[in-house]
C-alpha positions as CSV (number, residue, x, y, z in Angstrom):
1,M,-41.5,2.3,1.3
2,T,-39.2,-0.5,0.2
3,A,-35.9,-0.6,2.1
4,A,-32.8,-0.1,0.0
5,A,-30.9,-3.3,-0.8
6,P,-27.7,-3.8,1.2
7,L,-24.5,-2.5,-0.5
8,R,-22.4,-5.4,-1.7
9,I,-18.8,-4.9,-0.6
10,G,-16.3,-6.8,-2.6
11,T,-13.1,-8.0,-0.8
12,R,-10.3,-10.4,-1.0
13,S,-10.6,-13.3,1.5
14,S,-7.4,-12.8,3.4
15,A,-7.7,-12.0,7.1
16,L,-6.4,-8.5,6.6
17,A,-8.7,-7.8,3.6
18,L,-11.7,-9.1,5.5
19,T,-10.9,-7.0,8.6
20,Q,-10.6,-3.9,6.4
21,A,-13.8,-4.6,4.6
22,Q,-15.6,-5.2,7.9
23,S,-14.4,-1.8,9.1
24,V,-16.0,-0.1,6.1
25,A,-19.2,-2.1,6.6
26,A,-19.3,-0.9,10.2
27,A,-18.7,2.7,9.1
28,L,-21.5,2.5,6.6
29,L,-23.9,0.9,9.1
30,S,-23.2,3.8,11.6
31,R,-24.5,6.1,8.9
32,G,-27.6,4.1,8.2
33,H,-26.4,2.0,5.2
34,S,-26.6,-1.8,5.5
35,S,-24.1,-4.0,3.6
36,E,-22.9,-7.5,3.0
37,L,-19.5,-8.8,2.2
38,V,-18.7,-10.7,-1.1
39,E,-15.4,-12.5,-1.0
40,I,-13.6,-12.7,-4.3
41,V,-10.4,-14.7,-5.0
42,T,-7.8,-12.7,-7.0
43,S,-5.0,-14.0,-9.2
44,G,-2.6,-12.8,-6.5
45,D,-4.4,-14.9,-3.9
46,R,-4.3,-18.0,-6.2
47,G,-0.5,-17.6,-6.6
48,I,0.0,-17.5,-2.8
49,D,-2.2,-20.5,-2.3
50,K,-0.2,-22.5,-4.9
51,G,3.1,-21.3,-3.4
52,D,4.0,-20.0,-6.9
53,T,6.3,-17.1,-6.4
54,V,6.3,-16.3,-10.1
55,S,2.5,-15.7,-10.3
56,V,2.5,-13.3,-7.4
57,V,5.2,-11.1,-8.7
58,G,4.3,-8.4,-11.2
59,D,2.0,-5.5,-11.6
60,K,-0.4,-4.5,-8.9
61,S,-3.5,-5.6,-10.9
62,R,-3.1,-9.2,-9.7
63,W,-4.6,-8.1,-6.3
64,V,-7.6,-6.1,-7.8
65,K,-8.4,-7.2,-11.3
66,E,-11.1,-9.7,-10.3
67,L,-12.7,-7.1,-8.0
68,D,-12.6,-4.5,-10.8
69,T,-14.3,-7.0,-13.1
70,A,-17.0,-7.7,-10.6
71,L,-17.6,-4.0,-10.1
72,L,-18.0,-3.3,-13.8
73,A,-20.3,-6.3,-14.1
74,G,-22.5,-5.0,-11.3
75,E,-21.9,-8.1,-9.2
76,I,-20.7,-5.9,-6.3
77,D,-21.3,-2.2,-5.5
78,L,-18.0,-1.3,-4.0
79,A,-14.6,-2.8,-3.4
80,V,-12.2,-2.2,-0.5
81,H,-8.5,-2.3,-1.1
82,S,-5.3,-1.5,0.6
83,A,-4.5,1.7,-1.3
84,K,-0.9,0.6,-2.0
85,D,-2.3,-2.3,-4.1
86,V,-4.3,-0.1,-6.4
87,P,-2.6,0.6,-9.8
88,G,-2.1,4.2,-10.8
89,D,-4.5,3.9,-13.8
90,L,-8.0,2.7,-13.0
91,P,-10.3,0.9,-15.5
92,D,-12.7,3.1,-17.4
93,G,-15.9,3.5,-15.4
94,L,-14.3,3.0,-12.0
95,E,-13.1,5.6,-9.4
96,I,-11.7,5.8,-5.9
97,A,-14.9,7.0,-4.3
98,A,-13.8,7.2,-0.7
99,V,-10.6,7.3,1.4
100,P,-11.1,6.9,5.1
101,A,-8.8,8.3,7.7
102,R,-5.3,7.0,7.4
103,A,-3.7,4.6,9.9
104,D,0.0,4.8,10.8
105,P,1.9,4.6,7.5
106,R,5.2,3.3,9.0
107,D,6.9,0.0,8.4
108,A,7.2,-2.3,11.5
109,L,10.1,-4.6,12.3
110,C,9.1,-7.9,13.8
111,G,11.7,-10.1,15.6
112,A,13.9,-7.2,16.7
113,T,13.6,-3.8,18.3
114,S,15.5,-1.9,15.6
115,I,17.6,-2.3,12.5
116,E,20.7,-1.5,14.6
117,A,19.9,-4.3,17.1
118,L,20.1,-7.0,14.4
119,P,23.2,-9.1,14.4
120,I,25.6,-9.0,11.5
121,G,24.3,-11.1,8.6
122,A,20.8,-11.3,10.1
123,R,18.2,-12.7,7.7
124,V,15.4,-10.2,7.2
125,G,12.3,-11.2,5.3
126,T,10.3,-9.1,2.9
127,S,8.6,-9.3,-0.5
128,S,9.0,-5.6,-1.2
129,L,11.8,-4.2,-3.4
130,R,11.4,-0.9,-1.7
131,R,12.0,-2.4,1.7
132,R,14.9,-4.4,0.4
133,A,16.5,-1.3,-1.0
134,Q,16.0,0.6,2.2
135,L,17.1,-2.2,4.5
136,L,20.4,-2.7,2.5
137,A,20.9,1.1,2.3
138,A,20.8,1.2,6.1
139,R,22.7,-2.1,6.7
140,D,24.6,-3.6,3.7
141,D,25.6,-6.6,5.8
142,L,22.0,-7.9,6.2
143,D,20.8,-10.9,4.3
144,V,17.5,-9.7,2.9
145,I,15.5,-12.8,1.8
146,E,12.3,-13.0,-0.1
147,L,9.4,-14.0,2.2
148,R,5.9,-14.2,0.8
149,G,2.4,-14.9,2.1
150,N,-0.3,-13.1,4.0
151,V,0.5,-11.4,7.3
152,P,-0.2,-14.4,9.6
153,T,1.7,-16.7,7.3
154,R,4.8,-14.5,7.4
155,L,4.6,-14.3,11.1
156,E,4.4,-18.1,11.3
157,K,7.6,-18.3,9.1
158,L,9.3,-15.9,11.5
159,A,8.3,-18.0,14.5
160,A,9.6,-21.1,12.6
161,G,13.0,-19.6,12.2
162,E,12.9,-19.1,8.4
163,C,14.2,-15.6,9.1
164,D,15.6,-13.6,12.0
165,A,13.2,-10.6,11.5
166,L,10.7,-9.4,9.0
167,V,9.3,-6.0,7.9
168,L,5.5,-5.5,7.5
169,A,3.2,-2.5,7.4
170,L,2.4,-1.4,10.9
171,A,-1.2,-0.6,10.0
172,G,-1.9,-4.1,8.8
173,L,-0.5,-5.6,12.0
174,V,-2.6,-3.3,14.2
175,R,-5.7,-3.9,12.2
176,L,-5.3,-7.7,12.7
177,G,-4.7,-7.3,16.4
178,R,-1.1,-8.3,16.1
179,G,0.4,-5.2,17.5
180,D,2.3,-7.3,20.1
181,D,4.4,-8.8,17.3
182,V,5.9,-5.4,16.5
183,G,9.4,-5.1,17.8
184,G,10.0,-1.6,16.6
185,E,8.7,1.0,14.2
186,L,11.1,2.1,11.3
187,D,12.0,5.8,11.0
188,L,10.1,7.6,8.2
189,D,13.1,9.6,7.2
190,R,15.0,6.4,6.2
191,F,12.1,4.1,5.4
192,V,9.8,6.1,3.2
193,P,6.7,3.9,3.0
194,A,4.9,2.6,-0.1
195,P,2.5,5.1,-1.7
196,G,-0.8,4.7,0.1
197,Q,0.5,2.6,2.9
198,G,-1.9,2.6,5.9
199,T,-4.7,3.9,3.7
200,L,-7.8,2.2,2.4
201,A,-9.1,3.0,-1.1
202,I,-12.8,2.2,-1.7
203,Q,-13.7,1.8,-5.4
204,A,-17.1,2.2,-7.0
205,R,-18.6,2.7,-10.4
206,V,-18.5,6.3,-11.6
207,S,-22.2,6.3,-12.6
208,D,-23.5,4.8,-9.3
209,A,-25.0,7.8,-7.5
210,R,-26.4,5.9,-4.6
211,V,-23.0,4.2,-3.7
212,T,-21.0,7.4,-4.4
213,A,-23.2,9.4,-2.0
214,A,-23.0,6.8,0.7
215,L,-19.2,6.5,0.4
216,A,-18.6,10.3,0.3
217,E,-19.5,10.3,4.0
218,L,-16.5,8.1,4.8
219,T,-13.8,10.2,3.2
220,D,-11.2,12.0,5.3
221,P,-10.0,15.1,3.3
222,Q,-6.4,14.9,4.5
223,A,-6.1,11.2,3.7
224,L,-7.6,11.8,0.3
225,A,-5.2,14.6,-0.5
226,S,-2.2,12.6,0.8
227,L,-3.1,9.6,-1.3
228,T,-3.7,11.8,-4.4
229,A,-0.2,13.4,-4.0
230,E,1.5,10.0,-3.5
231,R,-0.2,8.4,-6.4
232,E,0.5,11.3,-8.7
233,L,4.2,11.2,-7.8
234,C,4.4,7.5,-8.8
235,R,2.4,8.1,-11.9
236,E,4.8,10.9,-13.0
237,L,7.8,8.6,-12.2
238,G,6.3,5.8,-14.3
239,A,7.0,3.6,-11.3
240,S,5.9,-0.1,-11.3
241,C,6.1,-3.0,-8.9
242,D,9.7,-3.6,-10.3
243,T,11.0,-0.3,-9.0
244,P,11.9,0.5,-5.4
245,V,9.9,3.7,-4.9
246,G,8.5,5.3,-1.7
247,A,6.2,8.3,-1.2
248,L,4.6,9.8,1.9
249,A,2.5,13.0,2.2
250,T,1.6,14.4,5.5
251,V,-0.9,17.3,6.2
252,N,-0.9,19.6,9.3
253,A,-3.8,21.3,10.9
254,N,-3.5,24.3,8.5
255,G,-3.7,22.2,5.4
256,D,0.0,22.5,4.6
257,M,1.3,19.3,3.0
258,T,4.8,17.8,3.0
259,L,5.6,15.2,0.4
260,S,8.6,12.9,0.6
261,G,9.8,10.7,-2.2
262,F,12.4,7.8,-2.5
263,I,14.0,6.0,-5.4
264,G,16.6,3.3,-4.8
265,L,18.4,0.3,-6.2
266,P,17.3,-3.2,-5.0
267,D,20.8,-3.8,-3.6
268,G,20.9,-0.6,-1.5
269,S,24.0,0.7,-3.3
270,A,22.4,4.0,-4.4
271,W,19.3,6.0,-3.6
272,I,17.8,9.4,-3.9
273,T,15.3,11.3,-1.8
274,D,13.5,14.6,-1.9
275,R,11.0,16.5,0.2
276,L,8.9,19.5,-0.7
277,E,6.1,21.5,1.0
278,G,2.8,22.5,-0.6
279,H,-0.8,22.6,0.3
280,M,-3.5,19.9,0.4
281,T,-5.6,21.8,-2.1
282,S,-3.0,21.1,-4.9
283,P,-1.9,17.5,-4.3
284,C,-1.4,16.6,-7.9
285,E,0.8,19.5,-8.6
286,L,2.9,18.7,-5.6
287,G,3.2,15.1,-6.6
288,R,4.3,16.1,-10.1
289,V,6.9,18.6,-8.9
290,V,8.5,16.2,-6.4
291,A,8.6,13.5,-9.1
292,R,10.3,15.8,-11.6
293,R,12.8,16.9,-9.0
294,L,13.7,13.3,-8.3
295,L,14.0,12.4,-12.0
296,D,16.2,15.5,-12.7
297,S,18.4,14.6,-9.7
298,G,19.4,11.2,-11.0
299,G,16.2,9.3,-10.3
300,A,15.6,8.6,-14.0
301,A,18.9,6.6,-14.3
302,L,18.2,4.8,-11.0
303,L,14.7,3.7,-12.2
304,K,16.2,2.3,-15.4
305,Q,19.0,0.6,-13.5
306,A,16.6,-0.9,-10.9
307,E,14.4,-2.4,-13.6
308,L,17.5,-4.0,-15.3
309,M,18.6,-5.4,-12.0
310,V,15.2,-6.9,-11.3
311,A,14.9,-8.4,-14.8
312,K,18.2,-10.4,-14.4
């Protein structure tokens, strides 16, 4: 009997992306599936390499488009993404085939122990509009500056004094073995994370039964339900990378799900939050309901205003 060919895992070449892809390869191997990594440079990576801030701002597809193309062309068998980078609408023929157990979804503060511990006027680095909105909502005296690059690059900029502190995803820091750089974790009630933060989304072709069967073994039901609810909330809001939106679903041992949503303005001058309980068996319905509650409570106007502010 001929051995099955190794599964080709597509990944970006950043340190974090490779670490995440390697964790998936290890999980597959523990279940008897061999694999190999295929590094693919995305348009987002090219923008970072050039130092071109314009080319790395925009819709999420800049981080996944080339991987999607390789999947559809049969050049790779699956692609590993940070779930927060995956657009709400997937290309025809592709699906999120697996969602492993979620890591800690919180944001981490590097360079200080807490937001309150920062001095007046402290420069806090981030590339996220959501984080900017939440930081300024918590402390309107802060100087929130745009800081781009991969995780190690941003930490180097902090060490070089380009900012006094920076905010990064806790999960990414831990996965890279940089947990010692974390000064403090940000409270989930005030800093609702990006949809999918801390979660991996593994994409595959819809028609590839071999890959789908192998990946199904990696899925954590609670993580899948949480990601589904968060993505549905954003889809219902019509949110883009130009809107400061957060979403977090949590599931308890009984399968009860709590979904929190956040919409804010980039300058932190206004924001709205909501929270609702449901069940993990109906994640899409819960996502839609929370989104509509946010929109009906003033969120629709905030989203329009936020996009106008970003466009200026």
